[in-house]
C-alpha positions as CSV (number, residue, x, y, z in Angstrom):
1,X,-51.8,-297.2,-102.6
2,X,-53.6,-294.5,-104.6
3,X,-53.2,-292.8,-107.9
4,X,-50.9,-290.1,-106.5
5,X,-48.5,-292.8,-105.1
6,X,-48.3,-294.4,-108.5
7,X,-47.5,-291.0,-110.0
8,X,-44.6,-290.7,-107.6
9,X,-43.4,-294.2,-108.5
10,X,-43.5,-293.2,-112.1
11,X,-41.5,-290.1,-111.4
12,X,-39.0,-292.0,-109.3
13,X,-38.5,-294.3,-112.3
14,X,-38.1,-291.5,-114.8
15,X,-41.5,-292.1,-116.4
16,X,-43.5,-289.1,-117.4
17,X,-47.3,-289.3,-117.1
18,X,-49.8,-287.2,-119.0
19,X,-53.5,-287.1,-118.6
20,X,-55.2,-286.4,-121.9
21,X,-58.6,-286.6,-123.5
22,X,-58.5,-289.6,-125.9
23,X,-61.1,-291.8,-127.6
24,X,-63.0,-293.8,-125.1
25,X,-61.6,-297.0,-126.6
26,X,-58.1,-296.0,-125.5
27,X,-57.5,-296.2,-121.8
28,X,-53.8,-295.6,-121.7
29,X,-50.6,-295.9,-123.7
30,X,-47.0,-296.4,-122.8
31,X,-43.9,-295.8,-125.0
32,X,-40.3,-294.8,-124.3
33,X,-40.8,-293.8,-120.6
34,X,-44.0,-291.8,-121.3
35,X,-47.5,-292.8,-120.2
36,X,-50.7,-291.2,-121.5
37,X,-53.8,-291.8,-119.4
38,X,-57.2,-291.1,-120.8
39,X,-58.7,-288.6,-118.4
40,X,-62.3,-289.4,-119.3
41,X,-62.3,-292.2,-116.7
42,X,-63.0,-292.2,-112.9
43,X,-60.2,-291.9,-110.5
44,X,-60.3,-295.6,-109.6
45,X,-60.3,-296.5,-113.3
46,X,-57.3,-294.2,-113.9
47,X,-55.5,-295.8,-111.0
48,X,-55.9,-299.2,-112.6
49,X,-54.9,-297.9,-116.0
50,X,-51.8,-296.2,-114.6
51,X,-50.8,-299.4,-112.8
52,X,-51.0,-301.5,-116.0
53,X,-49.1,-298.9,-118.0
54,X,-46.4,-298.8,-115.3
55,X,-46.4,-302.6,-115.6
56,X,-45.5,-302.2,-119.3
57,X,-42.6,-300.0,-118.3
58,X,-41.3,-302.7,-115.9
59,X,-42.1,-305.8,-118.0
60,X,-42.5,-305.1,-121.7
61,X,-40.1,-304.4,-124.6
62,X,-40.9,-303.0,-128.0
63,X,-44.2,-302.5,-129.8
64,X,-46.8,-304.9,-128.5
65,X,-49.9,-303.4,-130.1
66,X,-50.4,-306.4,-132.4
67,X,-52.1,-308.8,-130.0
68,X,-52.3,-311.6,-132.6
69,X,-48.7,-312.3,-131.7
70,X,-48.3,-314.7,-128.7
71,X,-45.1,-313.0,-127.6
72,X,-47.0,-309.7,-127.4
73,X,-50.0,-311.3,-125.6
74,X,-47.5,-312.7,-123.0
75,X,-46.0,-309.2,-122.5
76,X,-49.5,-307.8,-122.1
77,X,-50.3,-310.4,-119.5
78,X,-47.1,-309.7,-117.6
79,X,-47.9,-306.0,-117.4
80,X,-51.4,-306.8,-116.1
81,X,-50.0,-309.3,-113.5
82,X,-47.6,-306.6,-112.3
83,X,-50.6,-304.2,-111.9
84,X,-52.7,-306.9,-110.1
85,X,-49.9,-307.5,-107.6
86,X,-49.2,-303.8,-107.1
87,X,-52.8,-302.7,-106.5
88,X,-54.4,-305.9,-105.0
89,X,-51.6,-307.5,-103.0
90,X,-52.8,-310.5,-100.9
91,X,-51.6,-308.8,-97.7
92,X,-54.1,-305.9,-98.4
93,X,-56.9,-308.4,-98.7
94,X,-56.0,-309.7,-95.2
95,X,-55.8,-306.1,-94.0
96,X,-59.3,-305.4,-95.4
97,X,-60.6,-308.5,-93.6
98,X,-59.2,-307.3,-90.3
99,X,-60.9,-303.9,-90.9
100,X,-64.3,-305.6,-91.3
101,X,-64.7,-305.2,-95.0
102,X,-67.3,-307.8,-96.1
103,X,-67.9,-307.7,-99.8
104,X,-66.2,-307.1,-103.2
105,X,-67.6,-303.6,-103.6
106,X,-66.1,-302.5,-100.2
107,X,-62.9,-304.2,-101.0
108,X,-62.6,-302.5,-104.4
109,X,-63.2,-299.1,-102.7
110,X,-60.6,-299.9,-100.0
111,X,-58.0,-300.7,-102.6
112,X,-59.0,-297.8,-104.9
113,X,-59.6,-300.1,-107.8
114,X,-62.7,-301.0,-109.9
115,X,-64.7,-304.1,-109.2
116,X,-63.7,-305.4,-112.6
117,X,-60.0,-305.0,-111.9
118,X,-60.5,-306.7,-108.5
119,X,-62.3,-309.6,-110.1
120,X,-59.6,-310.0,-112.8
121,X,-56.9,-309.9,-110.0
122,X,-58.7,-312.6,-108.1
123,X,-59.0,-314.7,-111.3
124,X,-55.2,-314.3,-111.8
125,X,-54.5,-315.4,-108.3
126,X,-56.6,-318.5,-108.8
127,X,-54.5,-319.3,-111.9
128,X,-51.3,-318.9,-109.9
129,X,-52.2,-320.4,-106.5
130,X,-55.4,-322.5,-106.9
131,X,-58.3,-321.8,-104.6
132,X,-56.4,-320.4,-101.6
133,X,-53.1,-319.0,-100.4
134,X,-51.7,-318.7,-96.9
135,X,-50.8,-315.1,-96.1
136,X,-49.6,-313.7,-92.7
137,X,-50.9,-316.8,-90.8
138,X,-54.4,-316.6,-92.5
139,X,-55.9,-318.3,-95.5
140,X,-57.1,-316.1,-98.4
141,X,-59.7,-318.0,-100.3
142,X,-60.4,-317.0,-103.9
143,X,-63.6,-318.8,-104.4
144,X,-65.7,-317.8,-102.6
145,X,-63.6,-314.7,-101.8
146,X,-62.8,-314.4,-98.1
147,X,-60.2,-314.8,-95.4
148,X,-60.2,-317.7,-93.0
149,X,-58.8,-317.5,-89.5
150,X,-58.2,-320.9,-87.9
151,X,-58.3,-321.5,-84.1
152,X,-55.1,-322.7,-82.5
């Protein structure tokens, strides 16, 4: 899934997306079915930012800018989790393994995400599933990252 596919998903859900020059400290913003993406970033960074902002559309309610509130932090985490599962689904890690992808850099490129986003996704999966998860008859290991195929 690439940036263009996420733009289509936004459009199909009546969310307008604008790319705009913003301060480097602002990656993206979401409010009332409108997303602003800072166009100063690379295409893979913008892909990750758009996914998180769409995550806010689907999971957040109200103004959550004040991250000192636990309720707001939970909504921020829910939006990120949505983005992780959207851009780094476990079945895609299996697919990458089957294509011979051997390291995190290649995996991030295959998924059109940043290595940082990939690493954060893997950390989130470890929180949710532990050190591994069975997917499509294979075992995805999160530490070290890899896919195991067992003989029958």
